[in-house]
C-alpha positions as CSV (number, residue, x, y, z in Angstrom):
1,M,5.0,-4.7,-32.3
2,V,8.8,-3.9,-32.5
3,I,10.7,-3.4,-29.2
4,K,14.2,-2.3,-28.7
5,N,16.6,-2.6,-25.7
6,I,15.4,-6.1,-25.2
7,D,17.3,-8.4,-22.7
8,V,18.5,-11.9,-23.0
9,A,16.1,-13.1,-20.3
10,T,13.1,-11.7,-22.2
11,V,14.4,-13.4,-25.4
12,A,14.7,-16.8,-23.7
13,K,11.2,-16.6,-22.3
14,K,9.7,-15.7,-25.6
15,F,11.3,-18.8,-27.3
16,L,10.5,-21.0,-24.3
17,V,6.8,-20.3,-24.6
18,K,7.1,-21.7,-28.2
19,G,8.8,-24.8,-26.9
20,Y,12.6,-23.8,-27.7
21,N,15.6,-23.4,-25.7
22,I,18.0,-20.7,-27.0
23,D,21.7,-20.6,-26.5
24,P,22.8,-17.7,-24.6
25,R,25.2,-16.4,-27.3
26,A,22.3,-16.8,-29.9
27,A,20.0,-14.7,-27.5
28,E,22.7,-12.1,-27.4
29,L,22.8,-11.9,-31.1
30,V,19.0,-11.4,-31.1
31,C,19.5,-8.5,-28.7
32,S,22.3,-6.8,-30.8
33,F,20.2,-7.0,-33.9
34,G,18.2,-3.8,-32.6
35,S,14.8,-5.2,-33.5
36,F,12.7,-7.8,-32.0
37,N,9.1,-8.9,-32.8
38,D,6.9,-11.7,-33.5
39,E,7.9,-12.0,-37.1
40,L,11.4,-12.4,-36.3
41,V,10.7,-15.0,-33.7
42,S,8.5,-17.0,-36.0
43,E,11.3,-16.8,-38.7
44,I,13.9,-18.0,-36.2
45,C,11.5,-21.0,-35.1
46,K,10.9,-21.9,-38.6
47,I,14.6,-22.2,-39.5
48,A,15.2,-24.1,-36.2
49,R,12.3,-26.5,-36.5
50,G,13.1,-29.9,-35.1
51,K,16.0,-28.7,-32.9
52,F,15.8,-28.6,-29.2
53,I,18.2,-25.6,-28.9
54,I,18.4,-22.6,-31.2
55,C,21.9,-21.8,-32.1
56,E,23.8,-18.7,-33.5
57,E,23.5,-20.1,-37.1
58,D,19.7,-20.4,-36.9
59,V,19.6,-16.7,-35.6
60,R,22.1,-15.3,-38.4
61,A,20.0,-17.2,-41.1
62,A,16.8,-15.9,-39.8
63,I,18.0,-12.3,-39.6
64,R,19.3,-12.5,-43.2
65,K,16.0,-13.7,-44.5
66,F,14.1,-11.2,-42.3
67,S,16.0,-8.3,-43.3
68,S,15.8,-8.9,-47.0
69,S,12.1,-8.8,-46.6
70,K,12.2,-5.4,-44.9
71,K,13.6,-2.3,-46.6
72,D,14.7,-0.6,-43.4
73,I,14.0,-2.7,-40.2
74,K,15.5,0.0,-38.1
75,Q,13.1,2.6,-39.5
76,T,10.2,0.2,-38.8
77,A,11.2,0.1,-35.2
78,V,11.0,3.9,-35.1
79,D,7.7,4.2,-36.9
80,S,6.0,1.2,-35.1
81,G,4.2,3.2,-32.4
82,L,6.8,3.0,-29.7
83,K,5.5,4.7,-26.6
84,E,8.1,7.2,-26.0
85,K,7.9,10.2,-28.3
86,R,10.5,13.0,-28.0
87,E,8.3,15.1,-25.8
88,D,7.3,12.3,-23.6
89,R,11.1,11.6,-22.8
90,E,11.5,15.2,-21.8
91,S,8.6,15.1,-19.5
92,L,8.8,11.5,-18.1
93,R,12.2,9.8,-17.3
94,I,13.1,6.6,-15.6
95,L,15.9,7.3,-13.2
96,M,16.3,3.9,-11.5
97,D,14.6,0.5,-12.4
98,V,16.0,-3.1,-12.4
99,T,14.1,-4.0,-15.6
100,G,16.6,-5.2,-18.0
101,N,19.4,-5.0,-15.6
102,S,18.7,-8.1,-13.4
103,V,21.9,-10.2,-13.2
104,C,21.5,-12.2,-10.0
105,E,21.7,-16.0,-9.9
106,G,20.8,-16.4,-6.2
107,K,24.3,-17.8,-5.3
108,I,25.9,-17.2,-1.8
109,D,28.4,-14.9,-3.6
110,D,25.5,-12.8,-4.8
111,F,24.2,-12.2,-1.4
112,V,27.6,-11.1,-0.3
113,V,27.9,-8.5,-3.1
114,Y,24.3,-7.5,-2.5
115,F,24.7,-6.5,1.3
116,N,28.1,-4.9,0.6
117,S,26.2,-2.7,-1.9
118,R,23.7,-1.8,0.8
119,L,26.5,-1.2,3.3
120,E,28.5,1.0,0.9
121,K,25.7,3.1,-0.2
122,L,24.1,3.7,3.3
123,S,27.6,4.2,4.9
124,R,28.4,6.9,2.4
125,I,25.4,8.8,3.6
126,L,26.2,8.6,7.2
127,K,29.9,9.3,6.6
128,S,28.9,12.8,5.2
129,R,27.5,13.6,8.7
130,I,29.9,11.9,11.0
131,Y,33.6,10.9,10.9
132,P,33.6,7.2,11.7
133,T,36.6,5.0,12.7
134,P,36.7,1.8,11.0
135,I,35.5,-0.9,13.5
136,A,38.8,-2.8,13.4
137,H,40.7,0.1,14.6
138,V,38.5,1.1,17.5
139,G,40.4,0.6,20.6
140,K,43.8,1.2,18.7
141,R,43.4,5.0,19.0
142,R,43.5,6.8,22.3
143,I,40.3,8.7,22.0
144,E,37.5,8.6,24.4
145,T,34.5,9.2,22.1
146,V,34.2,7.0,19.1
147,N,32.1,7.0,15.9
148,V,31.3,3.9,14.0
149,V,29.1,3.2,11.1
150,G,27.9,-0.5,10.4
151,M,25.1,-2.9,9.5
152,V,23.0,-4.2,12.3
153,T,23.6,-8.0,12.4
154,N,22.1,-8.7,15.7
155,V,20.2,-7.0,18.7
156,W,19.9,-8.6,22.2
157,E,17.7,-7.4,25.0
158,R,19.1,-7.4,28.4
159,G,16.7,-6.3,30.9
160,E,16.0,-2.5,30.2
161,K,19.3,-2.5,28.0
162,Y,19.9,-3.5,24.4
163,I,23.0,-4.8,22.9
164,I,23.5,-3.9,19.3
165,Q,26.2,-5.8,17.1
166,L,27.5,-3.7,14.2
167,E,29.7,-5.0,11.3
168,D,31.5,-3.0,8.7
169,S,34.0,-4.3,6.0
170,T,36.8,-4.4,8.6
171,G,35.1,-6.2,11.7
172,S,32.3,-6.1,14.2
173,I,31.6,-4.6,17.7
174,N,29.0,-4.5,20.3
175,C,27.2,-1.3,21.2
176,L,25.4,-0.9,24.5
177,A,22.0,1.1,24.3
178,T,20.2,2.4,27.6
179,G,17.5,5.0,28.1
180,K,16.2,6.5,25.0
181,N,18.7,4.7,23.0
182,A,17.4,1.4,24.2
183,E,13.9,2.4,22.8
184,I,15.4,3.2,19.5
185,A,17.4,-0.1,19.6
186,S,14.3,-2.0,20.4
187,E,12.8,-0.9,17.0
188,L,15.9,-1.9,14.8
189,L,14.8,-4.1,12.0
190,G,18.1,-5.9,11.4
191,D,20.3,-5.5,8.2
192,E,20.0,-1.7,8.4
193,V,22.9,0.6,8.4
194,I,23.3,3.0,11.2
195,G,25.8,5.2,13.0
196,V,26.7,5.1,16.7
197,T,28.6,7.6,18.8
198,G,29.7,6.7,22.3
199,K,32.4,6.0,24.7
200,L,34.5,2.8,24.5
201,R,34.5,0.5,27.5
202,G,36.6,-2.3,27.1
203,K,35.4,-4.0,23.8
204,T,32.0,-2.3,23.9
205,I,30.8,1.0,22.8
206,I,28.4,2.7,25.4
207,A,26.1,4.5,23.0
208,D,25.4,8.3,23.3
209,R,23.7,8.5,20.0
210,I,22.3,6.2,17.5
211,I,22.1,7.9,13.9
212,F,19.9,6.8,11.1
213,P,20.8,7.8,7.6
214,D,17.5,9.7,7.3
215,V,16.5,12.3,4.8
216,P,17.5,15.7,5.4
217,V,14.8,18.5,5.6
218,N,13.7,18.9,2.0
219,G,11.8,22.1,2.0
220,N,8.1,22.2,1.4
221,G,7.9,20.1,-1.9
222,G,9.4,22.4,-4.4
223,K,7.9,24.7,-6.9
224,K,4.0,24.6,-7.3
225,R,3.1,22.8,-10.5
226,D,0.1,23.5,-12.9
227,F,-0.8,19.9,-13.1
228,T,-1.9,17.1,-10.7
229,I,-1.0,13.5,-10.3
230,I,-3.4,10.8,-9.2
231,F,-2.0,7.9,-7.1
232,L,-3.6,4.4,-7.4
233,S,-2.7,0.9,-6.4
234,D,-4.1,-2.6,-5.9
235,T,-6.8,-2.6,-8.5
236,H,-6.9,-6.3,-8.4
237,F,-8.7,-6.7,-11.8
238,G,-9.9,-10.3,-12.0
239,S,-11.1,-10.4,-8.4
240,K,-14.9,-11.2,-7.6
241,E,-14.6,-8.2,-5.2
242,F,-13.3,-6.0,-7.8
243,L,-15.5,-2.6,-7.4
244,E,-16.8,-2.3,-10.9
245,R,-19.2,0.4,-10.1
246,E,-16.8,2.5,-8.1
247,W,-14.3,2.1,-11.0
248,D,-17.0,3.3,-13.4
249,L,-17.7,6.3,-11.2
250,F,-13.9,7.2,-11.2
251,I,-13.7,6.9,-14.9
252,R,-16.8,9.1,-15.4
253,W,-15.3,11.6,-13.1
254,L,-12.0,11.7,-15.0
255,N,-14.0,12.2,-18.2
256,G,-16.1,15.1,-16.6
257,E,-19.4,13.4,-16.8
258,L,-20.7,13.9,-13.3
259,G,-22.0,17.3,-13.8
260,D,-19.9,18.9,-11.0
261,R,-18.0,22.0,-12.5
262,K,-15.5,22.0,-9.5
263,G,-14.8,18.3,-9.9
264,E,-14.5,18.8,-13.8
265,E,-11.8,21.5,-13.3
266,L,-9.9,19.1,-11.0
267,A,-10.1,16.2,-13.3
268,E,-9.0,18.4,-16.2
269,S,-5.9,19.2,-14.3
270,V,-4.9,15.5,-14.0
271,K,-1.9,14.7,-16.3
272,Y,-0.4,11.7,-14.8
273,I,-1.7,8.6,-13.0
274,V,0.7,6.3,-11.1
275,I,-0.2,2.8,-10.3
276,A,1.9,1.1,-7.5
277,G,1.3,-2.4,-8.3
278,D,-1.2,-5.5,-7.7
279,V,-2.7,-4.5,-11.1
280,V,-4.6,-7.9,-11.1
281,D,-5.5,-10.4,-8.4
282,G,-3.1,-13.0,-9.8
283,I,-3.3,-17.0,-9.5
284,G,-2.3,-18.9,-6.4
285,V,-1.1,-16.1,-4.4
286,Y,-2.8,-17.4,-1.1
287,P,-4.5,-20.6,-0.2
288,G,-8.1,-20.8,-1.6
289,Q,-7.7,-17.8,-3.8
290,E,-9.6,-19.5,-6.6
291,N,-12.8,-19.0,-4.5
292,D,-12.2,-15.3,-4.7
293,L,-11.7,-15.1,-8.6
294,E,-14.0,-13.8,-11.2
295,I,-11.5,-14.5,-13.9
296,M,-9.4,-17.7,-13.3
297,D,-6.7,-17.1,-16.2
298,I,-4.0,-14.8,-15.6
299,Y,-3.9,-13.4,-19.2
300,G,-7.6,-12.9,-18.9
301,Q,-7.1,-10.9,-15.8
302,Y,-4.5,-8.7,-17.6
303,E,-6.8,-8.3,-20.7
304,S,-9.5,-7.0,-18.3
305,A,-7.1,-4.7,-16.6
306,A,-5.9,-3.3,-20.0
307,E,-9.6,-2.6,-21.1
308,H,-10.5,-0.9,-17.8
309,I,-7.5,1.2,-17.8
310,D,-7.9,2.0,-21.5
311,R,-11.1,4.0,-20.4
312,I,-8.9,6.6,-18.8
313,P,-8.6,9.5,-21.1
314,R,-5.6,9.2,-23.6
315,R,-4.3,12.6,-22.6
316,I,-3.2,11.3,-19.3
317,K,0.0,9.3,-19.0
318,I,-0.1,6.3,-16.8
319,I,2.9,4.9,-15.0
320,L,2.4,1.2,-14.1
321,A,4.5,-0.9,-11.7
322,P,3.9,-4.5,-10.6
323,G,3.2,-5.9,-7.1
324,N,3.2,-9.3,-5.3
325,H,0.1,-10.3,-7.1
326,D,1.4,-9.7,-10.5
327,A,2.9,-12.1,-13.1
328,V,6.6,-11.3,-12.3
329,R,9.1,-12.8,-10.0
330,Q,8.1,-12.3,-6.2
331,A,11.5,-11.2,-5.0
332,E,12.3,-7.6,-5.0
333,P,13.4,-5.7,-6.9
334,Q,10.8,-6.8,-9.5
335,P,11.1,-6.1,-13.2
336,S,8.2,-4.7,-15.2
337,L,5.4,-6.9,-16.5
338,P,6.4,-9.2,-19.3
339,K,6.3,-7.9,-22.8
340,E,3.4,-10.3,-23.8
341,I,1.3,-8.5,-21.0
342,R,2.8,-5.0,-21.6
343,D,1.5,-5.3,-25.3
344,L,-2.2,-5.5,-24.2
345,F,-2.0,-2.0,-22.9
346,S,-2.3,1.3,-24.8
347,G,0.4,3.6,-25.9
348,N,-0.3,6.1,-23.0
349,V,0.7,3.3,-20.3
350,Y,4.5,3.3,-19.3
351,H,5.7,0.1,-17.6
352,V,8.2,0.3,-14.9
353,G,9.6,-2.2,-12.2
354,N,9.1,-2.2,-8.5
355,P,10.6,-0.2,-7.1
356,A,11.1,2.6,-9.8
357,F,12.5,6.1,-9.4
358,I,11.0,8.3,-12.0
359,E,10.9,11.9,-12.8
360,I,7.8,13.6,-14.0
361,E,8.4,17.2,-15.3
362,G,11.1,17.8,-12.7
363,V,9.1,16.0,-9.9
364,K,10.9,13.0,-8.6
365,V,8.6,10.1,-7.5
366,L,9.7,6.9,-5.8
367,V,7.2,4.1,-6.6
368,Y,7.3,1.1,-4.3
369,H,4.4,-1.4,-3.8
370,G,5.1,-1.6,-0.2
371,R,5.4,-5.4,0.7
372,S,8.0,-4.6,3.4
373,F,5.1,-3.0,5.4
374,D,4.1,-6.4,6.7
375,D,7.6,-7.0,8.2
376,I,7.7,-3.3,9.7
377,V,4.3,-3.6,11.3
378,A,5.1,-6.9,12.9
379,K,8.4,-5.6,14.2
380,I,7.4,-2.1,15.6
381,P,4.2,-2.4,17.7
382,R,3.4,1.4,17.6
383,L,2.8,1.1,13.9
384,S,-0.3,-0.1,12.2
385,Y,-2.0,-0.5,8.9
386,D,-4.4,2.3,9.8
387,E,-1.7,4.9,9.4
388,P,0.5,3.8,6.5
389,Q,2.2,7.2,6.3
390,K,3.9,6.5,9.7
391,I,5.2,3.2,8.2
392,M,6.6,5.2,5.2
393,E,8.4,7.6,7.6
394,E,10.5,4.7,8.9
395,L,11.5,3.8,5.3
396,L,12.6,7.3,4.7
397,K,14.4,7.3,8.1
398,R,16.3,4.2,7.3
399,R,16.8,5.3,3.6
400,H,15.7,1.8,2.4
401,L,12.5,0.4,1.2
402,S,12.9,-3.1,2.7
403,P,15.5,-2.9,5.5
404,M,14.6,-6.2,7.0
405,Y,15.9,-9.4,5.4
406,G,14.4,-12.9,6.0
407,G,10.8,-11.7,6.7
408,R,7.7,-11.8,4.4
409,S,9.5,-9.7,1.7
410,P,11.6,-11.9,-0.5
411,M,14.7,-10.1,-2.0
412,A,16.8,-11.0,-5.2
413,P,20.5,-10.4,-4.3
414,E,21.4,-8.1,-7.3
415,R,24.9,-6.8,-7.6
416,E,23.4,-3.5,-6.5
417,D,20.9,-2.9,-3.7
418,Y,17.9,-1.1,-5.8
419,L,16.0,-0.5,-2.7
420,V,18.4,2.0,-1.0
421,I,16.9,5.5,-1.2
422,E,19.9,7.1,-2.4
423,E,18.4,10.2,-3.9
424,I,15.8,12.1,-2.0
425,P,12.5,11.8,-3.7
426,D,9.7,14.6,-3.9
427,I,7.0,11.9,-3.5
428,L,7.0,8.4,-2.1
429,H,4.1,6.3,-3.4
430,S,3.1,2.9,-2.0
431,G,0.2,0.6,-1.6
432,H,-0.2,-3.2,-0.8
433,I,-2.1,-2.9,2.5
434,H,-5.4,-1.6,1.0
435,T,-5.6,1.5,3.3
436,Y,-5.4,5.1,2.5
437,G,-2.9,7.6,4.2
438,T,-1.0,10.8,3.2
439,G,1.4,13.1,4.9
440,F,4.7,14.9,4.7
441,Y,8.0,13.9,6.2
442,R,10.8,16.4,6.0
443,G,9.4,17.9,2.9
444,V,8.7,14.4,1.2
445,F,5.0,13.9,0.3
446,M,4.1,10.3,1.3
447,V,1.0,8.6,-0.2
448,N,-0.2,5.2,0.3
449,S,-3.1,4.8,-2.1
450,S,-6.2,2.8,-1.7
451,T,-7.6,-0.4,-3.3
452,W,-10.3,-1.1,-5.7
453,Q,-11.2,-4.4,-4.1
454,A,-13.8,-5.0,-1.4
455,Q,-12.9,-7.2,1.5
456,T,-12.6,-10.8,0.4
457,E,-13.3,-14.0,2.4
458,F,-9.4,-14.5,2.9
459,Q,-9.0,-11.1,4.2
460,K,-11.7,-11.5,6.6
461,K,-10.0,-14.6,8.0
462,V,-6.7,-12.6,8.6
463,N,-8.6,-9.6,9.9
464,L,-7.7,-7.3,7.0
465,N,-10.3,-4.4,6.8
466,P,-9.6,-2.5,3.4
467,M,-10.3,1.1,2.7
468,P,-11.3,0.8,-1.0
469,G,-12.1,3.5,-3.5
470,N,-10.1,6.4,-2.1
471,V,-8.0,8.4,-4.7
472,A,-5.3,11.1,-4.0
473,V,-5.0,13.8,-6.4
474,Y,-1.8,15.9,-5.6
475,R,-0.5,19.2,-7.1
476,P,3.3,18.9,-6.7
477,G,4.4,21.7,-4.3
478,G,0.7,22.3,-3.3
479,E,-2.3,20.7,-1.9
480,V,-3.7,17.0,-2.0
481,V,-7.4,16.3,-2.6
482,R,-8.8,13.0,-1.3
483,L,-11.7,11.8,-3.5
484,R,-14.0,8.9,-2.2
485,F,-15.7,6.7,-4.7
486,Y,-16.8,3.9,-2.3
487,G,-19.5,3.9,0.3
488,E,-22.0,6.8,0.6
């Protein structure tokens, strides 16, 4: 298996598994070679045998020897069964994904750059709607009504009133929210970017309006297409509670084996399946998880996942993103599954990170596993796991997939905030909470897909009641059909 566009981190991991460290410059040399496979890795390790760190000279020697045994290494890469054919690239494009682009080291400076990126991106959206004054200049101009845009750094409750502290790149200011604005302020999550219009009284703005970046009205979902997309998530292969019978029924339906003509016509229209994370149950995700596992080895779980997904008809393209149970870093944004795991899957499976912004034949789909839902439900009492589409509305209103920092959703401080919803999607797809819900918000189709795992002992303890075996089949620009494979 030959892979192009490999990154330094992936190269380092590959050699680390074999017991070697590799000098960063040597790893960059491997990346620049244009071809990376197990044969090349073996050749480099053979030359570096006995060393602790692989250096540039080892890589150069291996490349010379490896190249001489291949007539045309680049042509081999082209002909090696790479997943993207020309027609695939035209129908399926990745518009945004952290995979291969992660540069954060977790330093304090990284967090400064990260939050500045969030502020800049969301301020740009708000500034197209109001004309704000830099916070440091408020009070220096003789105007009664002021507009400001900033990041929420704190919110205090004062009886029936709320004080919002806003900060931009020039300074900070307090805004007093009363009445309806107090209700809005009570649901602010922190670290989100908003606009405030009001009157300046001393050094405080008395808010008349609180403005979210929000998505504009986006029509009715665009032109109706002649194909459908299935949305899945939280398959949890490897769990004792994985619904084998229900999955088999789903596969039989996809293959037109249930004897239902209407169902067969719908199944034949399916051209894509999008899976929003928690492909496997994972290892050590929560206390006592080993009691819930059928497969105790993480690679065994992914082998099982690949076998089950391989039963899906090859005519269907599958886009697969990770979640918090998968074998990638926990901090968001998450890269796609490691190469060793990706290689287990068939050529019709396309791996992306979490989140990922993709385009399917002109339809823009934002895929996000949904871990931030836990923070949002805990903060806003009117929301619940039973209506996930209402949680998703809050993400669209705030134009951010995880607006609250410091909760249950860990964040990697990349130099760019990949969780800002800069471009309006046609579809927002999530999972994570094991319940089903769909809806439209300002023309954006929202779908929180179901799970393929029955209730575990751990879920009983935390009072999580899943809604398994529900499948959304959506025709872009048209209707959504809900199929139930669990229960009756």
